[in-house]
C-alpha positions, 0 to 999 in steps of 0.5 A, spaced: 784 586 925 786 593 927 787 598 921 792 603 920 787 609 922 784 606 928 789 609 933 792 616 933 798 618 938 796 625 941 801 631 941 802 629 949 804 622 947 808 624 941 812 629 946 813 624 951 816 619 946 820 624 944 824 624 950 825 617 951 831 613 948 829 606 944 834 602 949 829 604 955 823 602 950 827 595 948 829 593 955 822 594 957 819 590 952 823 584 954 829 585 949 825 581 945 822 586 940 825 591 935 827 591 928 834 589 927 839 590 921 836 597 918 841 603 918 838 610 919 839 615 912 837 621 915 841 626 920 838 626 927 830 627 927 826 622 931 821 617 928 815 617 932 808 614 928 804 609 927 804 604 922 801 604 915 804 597 912 806 594 905 808 588 903 812 588 896 814 583 891 822 584 892 824 589 888 817 592 886 814 598 889 807 598 885 804 597 892 808 603 895 805 607 890 798 605 893 800 606 900 802 613 898 795 615 896 792 612 903 797 616 907 795 620 913 799 625 917 803 621 923 803 615 919 810 611 918 810 607 911 813 600 913 815 596 908 816 589 908 821 588 902 823 581 904 830 584 905 832 585 898 838 589 896 838 589 889 833 594 887 831 601 891 824 601 893 823 608 895 827 615 893 827 622 893 820 623 889 817 618 894 820 621 900 818 628 898 810 626 896 810 622 903 813 628 906 807 633 904 802 628 906 805 629 913 808 622 913 812 621 919 818 617 916 820 610 912 822 603 915 824 599 909 826 592 909 829 593 903 834 598 899 833 605 898 836 611 893 837 618 893 840 618 900 843 625 900 836 627 899 834 624 906 840 627 909 838 634 907 831 634 909 832 630 915 826 625 913 826 619 918 828 613 914 831 606 916 833 601 911 837 595 910 841 598 904 842 603 898 843 602 891 842 606 885 838 601 881 830 603 881 824 598 882 819 595 878 812 596 878 808 590 876 806 587 883 803 583 887 803 586 894 798 588 899 797 594 904 794 594 911 796 587 913 801 584 918 808 584 915 815 582 917 821 587 918 828 586 920 825 580 924 819 584 927 812 582 926 809 589 925 801 590 925 797 596 922 797 601 927 803 599 931 807 605 934 814 605 932 819 609 935 826 610 932 833 614 934 840 613 933 840 606 936 835 603 932 827 602 931 822 599 936 815 597 935 809 595 939 802 595 940 798 601 942 795 598 948 802 597 951 804 605 950 802 607 957 805 602 961 811 602 957 812 609 958 812 608 965 817 603 965 821 607 961 821 613 965 823 608 971 829 605 967 831 613 966 831 614 973 835 608 975 840 609 970 841 617 973 842 614 979 848 609 977 851 615 973 851 619 980 854 613 983 860 612 977 861 620 978 863 618 985 870 615 983 869 609 988 872 603 986 866 599 989 859 600 986 853 598 988 850 597 981 856 592 979 856 588 985 848 587 985 849 584 978 855 580 980 852 577 986 846 575 983 851 570 979 854 568 985 861 572 983 864 576 989 866 583 987 874 583 985 875 576 984 874 571 978 869 566 978 871 559 979 870 554 973 
């Protein structure tokens, strides 16, 4: 099994991913991959890193504490909290410690608290919700195992990219083909933008979609 430390993004790969929006990654993952139901609690900083995974008992963060001692620069703390929203799994103190360790951000299928701190530090954090109530610290839990977050299975060492539109994850071996495909998507969209800017009623990009479904431009499809 791949471990959280078996793959590291290069500075060039990080820079490239920083220039790619998540919809272009998602579209080229067959629109099947992607973490759903989480919102971002920071401002605008992009999330880019590799997964250090944690599975917690709902409302209990003991094994997040263990994961903190294992964090390496560039890793994203990915927590399967079973979507539990009654107790916050992380807050400002955990964020500050993780930030000092070079953590790239949090992706948490559960609740957080101290949300003002995440905004002020612009520390990338995606979570299901927030609440004032703190967690328990009894366990059980697991670190460095496959987890399910927002309907997506994430393995240790998977790459995560997050922006205002959400978070996607994928295996390291998909990185280079995905970058190439996403760049082509960006080029295609730029061409469409240029066509829209002409102000012409008839647009090739619209017509191609309609024709593929047997619909004539400017008419209603007969039922």
